[in-house]
C-alpha positions in Angstrom: 149.3 122.0 102.7 148.3 123.7 105.9 149.7 122.2 109.0 147.6 124.1 111.6 144.0 125.1 111.0 143.0 127.6 113.6 139.4 127.7 112.3 139.0 123.9 112.8 140.5 124.2 116.3 138.0 126.9 117.2 135.1 124.8 115.8 136.3 121.8 117.9 136.5 124.0 121.0 133.0 125.4 120.4 131.6 121.9 119.9 133.3 120.7 123.2 131.9 123.7 125.1 128.5 123.0 123.7 128.8 119.4 125.0 129.7 120.7 128.4 126.7 123.0 128.4 124.4 120.1 127.5 126.0 118.0 130.3 125.3 120.9 132.8 121.6 120.3 132.2 121.9 116.9 133.9 121.2 117.1 137.6 124.0 114.6 138.5 126.6 116.5 136.6 125.4 119.8 138.2 125.8 118.2 141.7 129.3 116.9 140.8 130.4 120.4 139.5 129.2 121.9 142.8 131.1 119.3 144.9 134.2 119.7 142.6 134.2 123.5 143.0 133.8 123.2 146.8 136.6 120.6 146.9 139.0 122.8 144.9 138.1 125.8 147.0 138.9 123.9 150.2 142.2 122.7 148.7 143.3 126.3 148.4 141.6 127.5 151.6 143.5 125.0 153.7 146.7 125.7 151.8 147.4 122.0 151.3 150.8 121.1 149.8 151.2 121.5 146.0 151.2 117.7 145.2 148.0 117.2 147.2 146.4 120.1 145.2 147.5 118.3 142.0 145.9 115.0 143.2 142.7 116.8 144.2 142.4 118.5 140.8 143.2 115.2 138.9 140.6 113.4 140.9 138.0 116.1 140.2 138.8 116.1 136.5 138.7 112.3 136.4 135.3 112.1 138.0 133.7 114.8 135.9 135.1 113.2 132.7 133.9 109.8 133.8 130.4 111.3 134.5 130.4 112.8 131.0 131.2 109.3 129.5 128.5 107.8 131.7 126.0 110.4 130.4 127.1 109.7 126.9 126.6 106.0 127.2 123.1 106.5 128.7 122.1 108.9 125.9 123.3 106.5 123.2 121.5 103.6 124.8 118.3 105.7 125.1 118.5 106.3 121.3 119.1 102.6 120.5 116.5 101.3 122.9 113.9 104.0 123.9 111.7 101.5 125.7 112.7 99.8 128.9 115.0 96.9 128.4 116.5 95.0 131.4 119.7 94.3 129.4 120.2 98.0 128.7 119.5 98.7 132.4 122.4 96.4 133.3 124.7 98.4 131.0 123.6 101.7 132.4 124.0 100.4 136.0 127.5 99.2 135.3 128.4 102.6 133.8 127.0 104.4 136.8 128.8 101.9 139.1 132.1 103.0 137.5 131.4 106.6 138.4 130.4 105.6 141.9 133.6 103.6 142.4 135.7 106.6 141.2 133.8 108.8 143.6 134.3 106.5 146.6 138.0 106.3 145.8 138.2 110.1 145.5 136.3 110.4 148.8 138.8 108.2 150.6 141.8 110.0 149.1 140.1 113.4 150.0 139.6 112.3 153.6 143.3 111.2 153.8 144.4 114.6 152.3 142.1 116.9 154.2 142.0 115.2 157.6 145.3 116.6 158.9 144.1 120.1 158.1 140.8 119.8 160.0 
């Protein structure tokens, strides 16, 4: 019995990278990647303390992952119900609201972290 299958690992990695490439076709995800890149650049530019850099990176990853999940939910719902359905709209709105809430929280934390450096 083989414990570690390197070929399966590479295939999983390839699949995940393909998923990220698909997500990068979404305008919202593109915008979030640009903001994330700028935020991480500023964290290193201002030479904020190590723990603050960790917090910034964690928030960036959290928001991008949450946006991927939101996109996934929307795509599944579009397959299940291709025509407009007000019940489906509510689910999509709630999912988008979760991303917005995380973004607002990250914005507040970002202001608290970056403000002393400005």
